[in-house]
Every structure is written in C-alpha cells, then in structure tokens.
C-alpha positions, 0 to 999 in steps of 0.5 A: 454474666462473667463479663458483666461482673468483670466490667462492674468490678473494673468500672466501680473498683473503688466502691468494690474495694470499699465494700469489702473493707467494710465487710472486713471491719464488721467481721473483725468486730464480731469475730472474737465472739465466734468461739464463745458461741460454738459448742465443743461436742456435736458428735451426738446422734439422734434416734439410736438406742443410746439416744433412747437411753439418754432420753429415758434418763432425762425423763427420770429427772437425771438432767445433771452432768458430772465433773471428776476431780482426781486427788493423788497423794505425792508423799507416799503413804498418807493416813487415810482419814488425814487424806480425806480431811485434806480433800474436804478442805480442798473442795470446801469452796466448791459448795459456793457454786450455785449449780453444784447439787452434790459433792460425792466423796468416798464418805457418802458414796457406795461407788468405788472411788478410792484406789487399791493403794489408798493414794488416789481418790475421785470426788464427783461433782454433780452439776444441775445443768447440761454438759455444755453448762457444766463445761462453762463451770470448769475454769471456776471449779479449777480456781476454787480447789485449794492446794494442799501440801502433798496432794495433786488435783486434776479436774477431769471428766467429759465436761472438762475434756470438752472445755480443754478441747475448746481451749485447744481448738482456739489455740490451734486456730491462732497457731495455724493462722500464725504459721500459715500466713508467712508461708503463704506469703513466701510461696506467693512472692516466689511464684509471682516474683513481684510484691504487688502481685503476691499481696493481692491473694494474701489480701483476699485470704485475710478478708476471707478469714475475717469474713469466715469468723463473722459469718460463722458467728451469725450462723451460730445465732440460728443453729448449733455450730461445733467448735471444729467448724471454726478451724476447718472453715478458716482453713478452707477460707484461707486456702481456697480464697488464696487459690482462687485469687492466685488463678485470677492474678496469674491469668490477668498477668498472662492476658496483660501482655496482649490486652489493656487493663480493662480487656485483661480483667474482662478476659480473665473473669470470663475464663479463669473466673468461670473456672473459679465459679465452677470450682466453688460449685463442685467444692460446695457440692462436695461439702453439701454431702455432710448435710446428709448426716444429722450430727451437729459437728458435720452439719455445722462444718458443711454450713461453715464450709459452704459459706466460706467457699462462696465467700472466697469465690465472691472475693475472687470474682470481685475484689481481686479484679477490682484490685487488679484494675487499680494496680493495672500494669504495675502488677509486675512491679517491685520484682524480687531478685533471684525468684522464678516460677516454682515449676516452669511451664516447659517442665509441664509440657515436657512431662505431659508429652512424655506421659502421652507417648507411654500412656499404658506404661505410666497409667497401669503402675500408677493405678497399682500404686494408688490401690496398694496405698489404700490397702491399710484402709481396710483395717480401719477401726473407728472410734470416738473423740476422748481425752487422748485427743488432747496432749498429755500436758492438759489437766483433763488428760492427766486426770483421765490417765491417772484414773485409768492407771489406778482404777482401771481403763473402764472406770471413766467409760462405764456402760449405762443401761436405762431401764423403764418399767412397763407396769409403771413401777420400777420397784414392783416385785415383777420389775425387781425380779427381772432387773435382778436377773438381768444385773446378775447375768451381767455381773457373772461376765468375766469382762465386767468389773462391777455392777451398780444399781438399785438391786446391787447395794448389798452383795449378801442380798438376793432377789427376795431380799430386794423385793421385800425391801421395796415392798415397804420402801415408802415406810422406811425412814430416810437414810443414806441407802434410801437417798441412793435409791432415789438418786438412781430411780424415779417411779418407773425408770432406773439405770444401771452402771456397768464398769468394765476391765477395759477402755470404752474404745476397745474392741472388747468393750464393743463386744460386751455391749453387743452381748448385753444388748442381745439379752437385755430385757424387752418385756414382759415387765421392763425394757432396757436400753444401753448407752455410754461412750462405747454404745454411743460410738457403735450407734454412731458408726452404724448411723453414719456409715449406713448413710455414707454410700447414699451421700456419696452417690448424691454428691457424685451425681451432682458433681458429674452433672456440674462438670458435664455442663462445664466441659460438655463431655460425657467421659471427662466428668466420670474420669474426674470422679474416679481419679478423685476417689482413687486419690482419696482411697490412697490418703485414707490408707496412709491415715490408717498406716500413720496414725491408727497403726503408728508406723511413722510415729518417730517422724510424726511424733504421734503415737498409734491411736489404735483407731480413727475418729468415726467422722474423720473419713466422712469429713475428709472424703467430702472436703478432699473430693471438693478440693481435688475437683478445684484442680481438675476444673482448673486443668480441664478448663484450660485443656478444653479452651485449647481444644476448642481452638485447635480441635487436636486432643494431643496438642490441647493436653500438653498446652493446657498443662503447660498453662495451668501446671505451675498455677495448680502446683502453686495452689496445691502448695499453698493448701499443703502449707496451710494444712501443715500450719494447722497440723502443728496444733494440739488437737489430735482430731485437727492434726489428723484431719490436716495431715490427711488433707495434705496427703490427699492433695499431694497425691492428687497433684503429684500423681493424678494430675501430672501422670494419670490425667495426661495418660488417660486423656491420650488413651481416650483420644477424641472420646474425651470430648464426645457428647450425644448430639441431642445434648450439643449446643445449637 
C-alpha cells in the first residue's frame, strides 16, 4: 500500500500539489466563519440531578437568561436616589433591545442588589433566549450603556463571561499561530541546515492549519462544536503535520545518498510513511477516548482532533512526497552557514550504550523520579470554568470581582433548587407547608447568607400566613408581590435561590450542596433537585470520572493491539503503555504543583487557582497519550528495522536511537514551541493545557525515550521481540 501511495505521489506530483492548493484556498475561504459557528460553553452534562433541575426550570417556562450590570460610584458617597437616577439614565437605551424582557433594578426587586456601603448596584437584564443567544447580545448591551459622570459600569454574568472567553479564544488562536510559526521555522532551519528542506514541513503545517479551520466549520454544521476545539485542533494540526513531514523529509535525505529520487520517495514512504500512518492511528485512538464522554467540549475536541490528525497524516503521505519529488536532489540546497543538527547522531548512540551498560542503575532512579513527580496529583481539586479563566483586564472578570468584594463571594454562584409538586399545585397547603419547612432548614444553616423563594417574601410570615395567602391567590389584585410569585413559579413548579457566604468553587460550597441534597424533599408532596455552578461541578466530576477508567481501558487495549500489529511483539506495546502512563502521571503532578498550588507563580506569572478545571486531566491524558505514542512509534519502528536486519537487540537499540534520536528531539521541540506559543494567550484553561502538554512532552523525550527505553530494552533482551508462534507471520 505504502509503495503505491509513494509511486502515485511521485508520478502525479504536480496534480497532488494542485489538489492540496485547492484545499488550501477553499479552506481559507470558510476559515473566518469557523469561530462564529462554535459555542463558548460545552461543559454541560446530561442525565444528572442538576440537569433534571434545569429541565424542570425550562418546563416552568424559565427559558430566559440573565446579564448582570454592575454600577460602581467612583465619587465617594453619592446620594442614593441620585445614584439610582443615574443608573436609570445609563440603562434607558437597553429597553430598545427586543429580547430584553425585564430590567431588574433595586426599585422593582426584593432580591438584594445594593451593597452595604450604597456605592455598588447590580442591575439584572432578563433576556428571552438561551445562554448562547444572550451571549451574542453582550456587545450590543455594552454599547448601549450610557456613561454617567462618577459611575463605572461592568457588564458581567455567565453570558458575558462566555462572550469574553470566545473573544479571548479567538485572540489566543491568532497569537499562538503568530508566535509559533516563526519559532517552528527557526527550528526547521537549524535542524536541516537547508532552506528548501526546512520549508516543506512548514508548508504542510500551513495547509494543515487552514484545512483544520475549514473542516471544523463543516463539522459544526452537523453537530455542536466547542470554541476550544479550534485552539486545540489547530495546535495539533500545526504540531503533528510538521512532525510527520519532518520525519518524511529526514528519511528522504538519508535515502537520497544511496538511491535516486523516485526510489528514495518510495523507500521513505514504505518506512517512515508506515510509522506516520501508525502514529496517526495511535494518536487518533487516544483522542477517540474523549468520545466516551457525552460533553460537547470533549466530544468536539475529539472530532476536531481526529480530523486534523488524519489530515496531517494524509499531507505527510502525499503532499510531502510530491514536494520532495519536485525538488529532488535540490532538497539540500541553499545551506545555512553555522548550522548543524540539534543533537548529533553520535550523542544518541553514545547515550544509549551508556544506559544499556547500567540498565538497573538508570531505570530505578528514573522510575522513582517519575513517581515522585506525580505525587502532587493526589491533592488535585477539580473545578469548573469561571470568570477567573480570564485575565483581570476583561470587563466580565472585573464585574465578577466587584460583586465578590461588595456582595460576597456567593452572590454570583447561588444554589438553585427546582421544586415540583406531586399533586399538581405548588401553591396547595400541603406543598407550601413542606416547602416552607425545607427553606427554613436551609436558612438556619450558618453557611447560608439568604434564601429567596415563594415562601420567603416576608420575614415576619410563618407557614400559616403563606398557606392563607396562596389559598386566595387567584382573588388577590395584581401587585408587585403577585408578579414576583408568578415569575418564580408555574402551576406545579417553583425554584429556590440560596446565596452562600463563599464562592461556588469552594469546598464549603460543595459540602453545603451535599447537605442540602441529603434532606431535600423527595415526596410525599414535593420533589426538589439542586443545580447551579457548585452542583453542576459536582455532578460533572462524578459523571466524568466514573467513565474515565473505562475510557482509559478501551483506549489502552486498542492502542496495544495497534502496536502489536506494527511491532509483532507482546512486550513492547505493554512497555510503551506503561511508560506513557508514568510520564503523564508526572506531568499531572507538575500541573497541580504549578497551577493549583501556585508554587512557581513568580516564574509562570499565574497565581494559584486552587483547583484544576475538571475536563483538563481527561483532555491532557488522551492527547498526551497519543502524542507520546508518536515518538514511541518513530523510535521502535527504526529499532525493529535494525533488529530485523541484524537479529542483535544490543546493536539494534543504539542504532535505532542514533537514527531517530535527532528527529524525535526536533519533533518534540516543535511541539514544545507550539505549546509555548499557545501558552502566551489570555485564557487560563488553554494556558494550563498548553503548559501541561509541554511538560508531558519534555518528560517523555528527555527521560522516557532517552533513558527508560534503552534501559528496559536491555533488561528485557530477546523478550522484547517475543511473540507466540501461532501469531507469527507465515
């Protein structure tokens, strides 16, 4: 198969190049539409208690979303009525937005919205539409708020945060590409020492980036795709396509010394091309693990990642050989003075022989280092994306910080409890009595700041007062209290808002939700279900990490058999899986140490987050697992090739490392530089992911490939190549 692909790419090289040029042009035309077609969230989980609560609220007719506007007086004390008049003037134009259903101000709301010092007021816009539709209105809302002397305004809330995340993601994508591409070109020039050879992988990388954007746009037409899929898939597209092409070009230059151009192309694709194919297969299998999680963010990253890895492999197997066929022996022309290989072949041969003479002395300390580095991972605290993902300069982050400072950390992250009456009426005497007992128990908790519900309007009213009020509710003339009740309930459903004294991501908030869930009613009259940020995080973590081991097992088994088919060995695939797991474990420990605990904040410039976003370890595991397998396939393929020629394990390992060590080092360096380019962005989620990837790849190349692989292959000896006789090719 590989020889036929190579022969086709050589014989029809200009047609192949033209085909990819057309792909580049078409992709570039649709690429600008990609970001607009993606969603900023995608973290929601179905079939959990918080999801049930959300469905009840939708059933109640509460399909609205909100936008919070924080007004802060900058002139010291401002007379309260004068302050409110200025706020009314600032928000007067917002009524012109058709989807604005209500502007909730201190004058028409019993919900606390004025700070204790009287200098901060929160105005809530109720929007007829989903969170995604509300997010699209954020720039219009910001543009319509009139500036008032002495008052600062900040449009915030979840819709605003997600809007800013989308804008930050778009900015990070451009910045990542701008920073990464020159660095990649520099490394390629340094590695190859020749201009033409260096530009071939870069060309495939550019085609991969454009193709990625175009393919993600097409995918978004048939399924919901997260905005994060664009950054990560673009990263993979640039890194993987350059790495694959780098391997092909390096092998071609090596073969060109003994063969003509056509023969060199065919031999290259038969050997390095086969490695690329299996590398792409194992990486795709790793990414496929994300499909086991029914979350838009993870699923869309899996789809985008698999598409771009397949595209990168296709480019390496067709476009790169075609370009090499056109350039031919000129591939080494235009040499750059004062350049040489990043790490010489002799270094790798000497290193592997040194390690193989002392396998146990090397392997045991390295194993201990990897295990020790992973220890902080046991202290991981999982959380959810929030405003602190954004830099402090973003308006939604500023607004959230002001709310936290002047209204308490729990104001923006209330616990929402949806309640449904079993008898069909939430205002019946039995429902009201059980509901009041429930809210009274919540309100008596010292961790609760306030409780807001249809049985908590008047602090002086008791259960009998509310029962009497709702017994004649239909006869009561329309007034503000009746409108509030109708806004909070339907015939059989209502909801309770619980404000706490701490942030929604704090451990205390999770304990409170657990306590509330332990005594919230499940009959005989009403059923209650908790939701909100804290409950959603708890449910998401349970959902994700219940499935994580199963997904790992399936991916590991699939990759094991793929490597078994490639290497015809029982032991080598198992060793590869274990080594990858150790390097990933060490990188996870580093993430907790650096970001959650903030131990290196003076170097990274990132303060301690106190938690790691819940999807990050899952995302990193499957992507790192796939990328690490790339280097394992590159290395072991060449070692096996040498072993089949000599039959000597001790000779094959150094020779394989000598041939592939510089290529693997260069490929890893490119991934590291691309990762650092994306780590310069604003979004903390992408920053942590990119740095985690850089740490994982660095550990894998410097410790696992250079030390552990030769040490273990020496210890295992001929067992490296053992396979049951029944499975040997005949």
